[in-house]
Structure formats: C-alpha cells, structure tokens
C-alpha positions as MATLAB code, in Angstrom:
seq = 'XXXXXXXXXXXXXXXXXXXXXXXXXXXXXXXXXXXXXXXXXXXXXXXXXXXXXXXXXXXXXXXXXXXXXXXXXXXXXXXXXXXXXXXXXXXXXXXXXXXXXXXXXXXXXXXXXXXXXXXXXXXXXXXXXXXXXXXXXXXXXXXXXXXXXXXXXXXXXXXXXXXXXXXXXXXXXXXXXXXXXXXXXXXXXXXXXXXXXXXXXXXXXXXXXXXXXXXXXXXXXXXXXXXXXXXXXXXXXXXXXXXXXXXXXXXXXXXXXXXXXXXXXXXXXXXXXXXXXXXXXXXXXXXXXXXXXXXXXXXXXXXXXXXXXXXXXXXXXXXXXXXXXXXXXXXXX';
ca = [
      26.248   62.521   41.479;
      27.121   58.834   40.657;
      30.679   57.824   40.507;
      31.579   61.509   40.811;
      30.852   62.323   37.124;
      28.766   64.889   35.848;
      27.234   65.614   32.085;
      30.466   67.528   31.360;
      32.470   64.386   32.181;
      30.226   62.358   30.119;
      30.926   64.554   27.044;
      34.568   63.219   26.896;
      33.118   59.978   25.448;
      31.448   56.857   26.290;
      34.445   54.978   26.753;
      35.823   56.953   29.741;
      32.320   57.058   31.225;
      32.173   53.404   30.989;
      35.763   52.762   32.363;
      34.697   55.195   35.407;
      31.337   53.344   36.063;
      32.974   50.009   35.824;
      35.568   51.155   38.510;
      32.790   52.130   40.837;
      30.475   49.347   40.257;
      32.910   46.423   40.414;
      36.091   47.476   42.356;
      35.264   50.230   45.018;
      32.730   48.722   47.236;
      30.149   50.810   49.082;
      31.413   52.128   52.475;
      29.152   52.570   55.426;
      27.842   56.077   54.838;
      26.653   55.150   51.225;
      23.430   53.515   49.795;
      23.796   50.281   47.713;
      25.648   48.219   50.320;
      23.802   45.239   49.165;
      26.041   44.896   46.233;
      29.228   44.348   48.510;
      28.844   40.553   48.620;
      28.964   40.617   44.877;
      31.877   42.894   44.725;
      33.943   40.613   47.367;
      33.032   37.536   45.081;
      34.594   39.228   42.123;
      37.573   40.642   43.837;
      38.319   37.394   45.583;
      37.978   35.502   42.317;
      40.322   37.946   40.539;
      42.815   37.684   43.456;
      42.762   33.809   43.363;
      43.119   33.370   39.569;
      46.690   32.261   38.907;
      49.305   34.426   37.468;
      52.349   36.748   38.234;
      51.310   40.026   36.666;
      53.087   43.337   36.955;
      51.708   46.890   37.740;
      53.528   49.804   36.036;
      54.121   52.711   38.389;
      50.763   53.099   40.221;
      50.001   56.316   41.579;
      48.114   57.052   44.961;
      46.514   60.356   45.974;
      46.876   60.982   49.523;
      46.423   63.454   52.360;
      43.632   64.213   54.394;
      39.969   64.019   52.724;
      38.235   67.285   51.821;
      41.328   68.550   50.590;
      40.701   68.270   46.877;
      41.870   64.430   46.817;
      38.538   63.551   45.044;
      38.457   66.225   42.288;
      42.241   65.527   41.587;
      41.471   61.864   40.983;
      38.451   62.690   38.656;
      40.486   65.053   36.552;
      43.389   62.370   36.169;
      40.804   59.850   35.355;
      40.361   61.572   31.815;
      43.812   60.761   31.006;
      43.819   58.533   28.157;
      46.241   55.967   29.909;
      44.480   56.120   33.324;
      42.190   53.951   35.168;
      40.824   55.699   38.340;
      39.785   54.143   41.623;
      37.994   56.183   44.240;
      38.960   55.026   47.506;
      38.719   51.306   46.389;
      38.752   49.881   50.070;
      36.678   46.720   49.144;
      39.821   46.036   46.871;
      42.342   46.767   49.672;
      40.313   44.703   52.156;
      40.995   41.728   49.940;
      44.639   42.775   49.983;
      44.961   43.166   53.864;
      41.821   43.561   56.031;
      43.945   45.612   58.528;
      43.378   48.665   56.307;
      39.798   49.203   57.356;
      40.056   52.092   59.973;
      36.509   53.188   59.276;
      34.949   49.847   60.254;
      33.267   49.456   56.542;
      33.872   45.664   56.478;
      35.425   44.646   59.781;
      35.146   46.195   63.518;
      38.580   45.282   65.013;
      42.178   44.939   64.104;
      42.856   48.010   61.863;
      45.988   49.765   61.578;
      46.582   53.399   60.731;
      50.208   53.394   60.079;
      51.945   50.361   58.296;
      55.462   49.880   57.152;
      57.453   47.805   54.694;
      57.628   45.014   57.377;
      53.986   44.424   57.478;
      53.770   43.543   53.796;
      53.967   40.051   52.944;
      54.683   38.404   49.405;
      51.049   36.948   49.516;
      49.637   40.575   50.048;
      52.049   41.691   47.059;
      50.767   39.060   44.704;
      47.047   39.701   45.604;
      47.715   43.521   44.990;
      49.495   42.819   41.673;
      46.643   40.426   40.455;
      43.884   42.689   41.423;
      45.162   46.141   40.101;
      46.662   44.438   37.027;
      43.464   42.781   36.183;
      41.517   46.008   36.894;
      43.792   47.752   34.459;
      43.323   44.894   31.735;
      39.560   44.954   32.085;
      39.199   48.696   31.909;
      41.670   49.243   29.020;
      44.010   51.125   30.944;
      47.684   50.958   31.373;
      48.330   53.129   34.551;
      46.193   53.094   37.833;
      45.453   56.204   39.964;
      44.119   55.168   43.397;
      42.658   57.791   45.608;
      43.259   56.661   49.105;
      44.163   59.441   51.711;
      45.227   57.530   54.577;
      47.850   55.633   52.382;
      50.162   58.723   53.363;
      50.467   56.616   56.670;
      51.432   53.446   54.687;
      53.991   54.896   52.024;
      56.509   52.282   53.102;
      54.132   49.404   53.076;
      52.725   50.247   49.793;
      56.336   50.664   48.167;
      56.938   47.016   49.568;
      54.011   45.876   47.431;
      54.616   48.213   44.403;
      58.277   49.405   44.330;
      57.959   51.934   41.708;
      54.623   53.482   43.172;
      54.164   57.456   43.016;
      52.376   59.098   45.784;
      50.422   62.460   45.553;
      50.708   64.279   48.901;
      47.887   66.934   48.653;
      47.911   69.769   51.241;
      45.016   72.150   52.123;
      45.050   75.128   54.620;
      43.780   73.622   57.925;
      41.516   76.678   58.250;
      39.560   75.475   55.198;
      39.885   71.831   55.598;
      38.635   71.473   59.308;
      35.268   73.110   58.557;
      34.830   70.987   55.602;
      35.439   67.734   57.720;
      32.995   68.870   60.266;
      30.230   69.665   57.657;
      30.832   66.293   55.950;
      29.638   64.404   58.932;
      26.721   66.804   59.537;
      25.744   66.233   55.828;
      26.390   62.789   55.137;
      26.344   60.971   58.651;
      23.695   58.361   59.245;
      22.273   56.682   62.246;
      20.829   53.188   62.121;
      19.694   51.409   65.301;
      22.627   51.519   67.706;
      25.250   52.628   65.038;
      26.409   56.178   64.097;
      28.468   56.147   60.799;
      30.043   59.369   59.777;
      33.446   60.840   59.073;
      34.658   59.009   62.227;
      33.606   55.530   61.181;
      31.262   53.215   62.721;
      30.655   54.309   66.175;
      33.872   56.525   66.403;
      36.264   53.582   65.484;
      38.530   55.810   63.461;
      38.693   58.465   65.984;
      39.666   55.619   68.425;
      42.276   54.321   66.234;
      43.655   57.772   65.411;
      44.016   58.813   69.080;
      45.316   55.468   70.240;
      47.722   54.742   67.526;
      48.892   58.203   66.294;
      48.418   60.821   69.231;
      48.650   59.070   72.477;
      51.931   56.932   71.201;
      53.811   60.048   70.051;
      55.164   62.332   72.531;
      55.117   65.280   70.056;
      51.434   65.293   70.872;
      51.880   65.074   74.611;
      50.514   68.598   75.120;
      47.124   67.250   73.959;
      46.873   63.937   75.361;
      44.542   64.966   78.065;
      42.160   66.294   75.636;
      42.112   63.475   73.155;
      39.142   61.762   74.658;
      36.390   59.756   73.399;
      33.888   62.819   73.610;
      36.180   65.483   72.119;
      34.302   67.586   69.572;
      34.211   67.228   65.888;
      36.237   70.379   65.116;
      39.056   69.495   67.432;
      39.065   66.062   66.329;
      39.280   67.214   62.645;
      42.103   69.666   63.517;
      44.159   66.866   65.222;
      43.611   64.454   62.245;
      44.749   67.416   59.729;
      47.904   67.997   62.190;
      49.065   64.399   62.175;
      48.082   63.864   58.550;
      50.109   66.883   57.274;
      53.022   66.119   59.429;
      53.112   62.546   58.100;
      53.097   63.788   54.732;
      56.047   66.133   55.182;
      58.009   63.266   56.828;
      57.208   60.813   54.099;
      58.053   63.547   51.446;
      61.630   63.861   53.090;
      62.156   60.133   53.516;
      60.808   59.143   50.024;
      61.938   62.109   47.950;
      61.968   60.092   44.816;
      58.195   58.933   45.178;
      56.132   61.533   47.188;
      55.062   64.533   44.999;
      53.560   67.441   47.126;
      50.610   69.473   45.650;
      48.988   72.587   47.288;
      45.331   72.512   46.561;
      45.454   76.288   46.862;
      48.057   76.246   43.771;
      45.974   73.682   41.852;
      43.065   76.253   41.962;
      45.223   79.065   41.190;
      47.075   77.553   38.117;
      45.310   74.383   37.282;
      46.965   73.918   33.733;
      50.399   74.498   34.934;
      50.140   72.319   38.086;
      48.466   69.662   36.248;
      51.282   69.357   33.670;
      53.725   69.221   36.491;
      52.088   66.705   38.301;
      51.390   64.418   35.173;
      55.106   64.731   34.331;
      56.336   63.925   37.759;
      53.981   60.854   37.514;
      55.761   59.786   34.205;
      52.295   60.557   32.456;
      52.500   62.410   29.151;
      50.271   65.342   29.760;
      46.890   64.793   28.381;
      44.928   68.199   27.374;
      41.694   66.901   28.607;
      42.773   66.942   32.047;
      43.442   70.504   32.213;
      40.411   71.263   29.958;
      37.971   69.653   32.459;
      39.840   71.307   35.378;
      38.734   74.668   34.009;
      35.119   73.552   34.008;
      35.189   71.802   37.427;
      37.710   73.732   39.765;
      36.375   76.733   41.517;
      37.858   78.796   44.190;
      35.738   78.662   47.677;
      35.863   81.555   49.995;
      38.264   81.193   52.661;
      36.887   80.045   56.047;
      37.608   81.756   59.327;
      40.087   80.562   61.791;
      38.571   77.563   63.681;
      37.878   77.847   67.342;
      40.172   75.326   68.864;
      41.219   74.165   72.317;
      44.553   76.336   73.037;
      46.692   73.174   72.877;
      45.252   72.071   69.660;
      45.581   75.476   68.209;
      49.292   75.738   69.107;
      50.063   72.594   67.200;
      47.678   73.744   64.371;
      49.323   77.040   63.919;
      52.818   75.314   63.919;
      51.687   72.831   61.299;
      50.427   75.456   58.910;
      53.741   77.359   59.393;
      55.610   74.295   58.245;
      53.358   74.027   55.239;
      54.075   77.602   54.399;
      50.490   78.975   55.167;
      49.777   82.146   56.839;
      48.372   82.425   60.314;
      46.481   85.278   61.896;
];
C-alpha cells in the first residue's frame, strides 16, 4: 500500500490522492526499512532548497500526532488527511533532519549524536526559521492550510516543538500495553531487514534506537532503577517494547499535565468504539471544523482487533508495566 492509501481513499477525489502522494514522495524521505532509498538524495536536495529560499513565513497551529508507534498513530493521521484543510505528513524524518539532525534516533540518515528528549532550550532561531519555511512551503505547494505531522517520538520533544511553533497542538494517543507490545515485536519480525553487517528493524540500525532509549531515558532516570540491571544490549524484543511503551506513556502523561493547553489525549480503544464522536472532539480540540469525510472513512478503515494476552515480561518490567496501565485507566489481570 503506497503512502498508506487504498482504493477507498482514492474514491475521495484525485486532489486528495495527489496531495497525499506528493507528501510521501517529496517530503517524508525513505527510512532504513523501506525500499526506494535511492530517492533520498533528491528529497534532501529539494528540502534543503525550500529551507534556503528567503522569507519569514508563518505556520498556523500545526498538529503533531505523538505516542508510541503501533498504537493507531498512522491510521489517525490518514483519517485526518481527508480533512479539507489538512496536508498530512507521515513521519517526515527527512524534513526534520534538515531542521535538526539530532532528531534521528533510528539512524536513518546519521549514525551518532541523536537525542530522544529535547526541550525549549535545544531549539535555535535558525531551526525555527528552517521549520517554518519547510512546513509553510509544504502547505502552499499542496494547497493546504493546516499541517498534521505524525511523528510519535515528538512526545519527548513537546517543549522543543513549542519553541519552534508556539501554537502547535499535540495529539497523544494511548493504547493498552498488552496490545501494543506484541504489535511492536511483530513489526520487527515482519519488516526488519538484514543487509551485510547491518540489521534494520524497530530498534533502528544495529539497535541504535534501543541504545539511545536505554542510555538517555532509562539509565538516567531513578524511576527505572529497578530495571537498570536488565536494560542490557541483549534484552529481548518483548521486554524492550514494554519498556519503550512504559517510558512513552509516562512521558505523555507528564506532557499532558505540563502543556494542558496543547496536548490532547486520545485512547485508541475509544477511537474504535466511537469513531464519529471521538474524531469530532479531536478536530474541535485542534481548531478544525469537523469534516464529515474523516468520520465516514473511519467507518470503512477502523476495525477492532482481538485483545492480546498479557505479555510475558521480566518481573521488574512487569511491575512498571502494570503501574503504567493503571495510571492510564486500563485494566490489569
């Protein structure tokens, strides 16, 4: 499925289809686990040109979809992409790499120096100018007035992004860890690739994302002291995924409290149970007039997945996992 669209999506008109394909082809770049990486030099040449053109444009209330991947972030972005005003970017990490190369925790375009968590003091005026030029010119060239950018890890950079875009909105999507963790594990099994001495999967090139996560978010935080002896380079994928879910959900809850005017929490389970009501609420919170096509397409694309069993985790990880589930309001066995 190219650019996450299907025939039903195409039935909403050639204009929306072209807008989505242009976003995919010219702005997002191709990460390590995808085909077509040969186009990346062209994408970077294009993005660097847009960032260098003179001007002081503004971007009106950009919306960022955050949380943990495999939690409904992609489908939510695709649904909102049908909104009349919206230009949608699906993890445009090439574009963000032009703004600030420290974003690249997966090693897609650089193999060192990335940062998981970034705050307001990490943003510079030059980064802000590049960000506004890139996003505003993206909107102009796609005939859109509001941008929705799905980039899950931005939940760790809310302060940083608000320094670039003071009126930004952040959608923080949650999903039961019992369902999210096995989905992350299966992602690497299904889409991970090996090439020569490299392994590229959920954990980035040769586990670089896992190393950043454990060193920057787990080993540096006493809240996770109970799992420090376990957070080793050879920890299995299920326990890694559980730890990523724990630190991501706790970060989201903290950012929701700290930036109550900007962070909007959405539970994936509520989106499945009441898509029309939840999507209207979300669009209104993002200052978007509800577009009926968004809810209409949701009825065609959203479906309930059978609940997964409780994951088998190390006891110390399991204790943190249960506590985080409770904080989010999910039941635990």
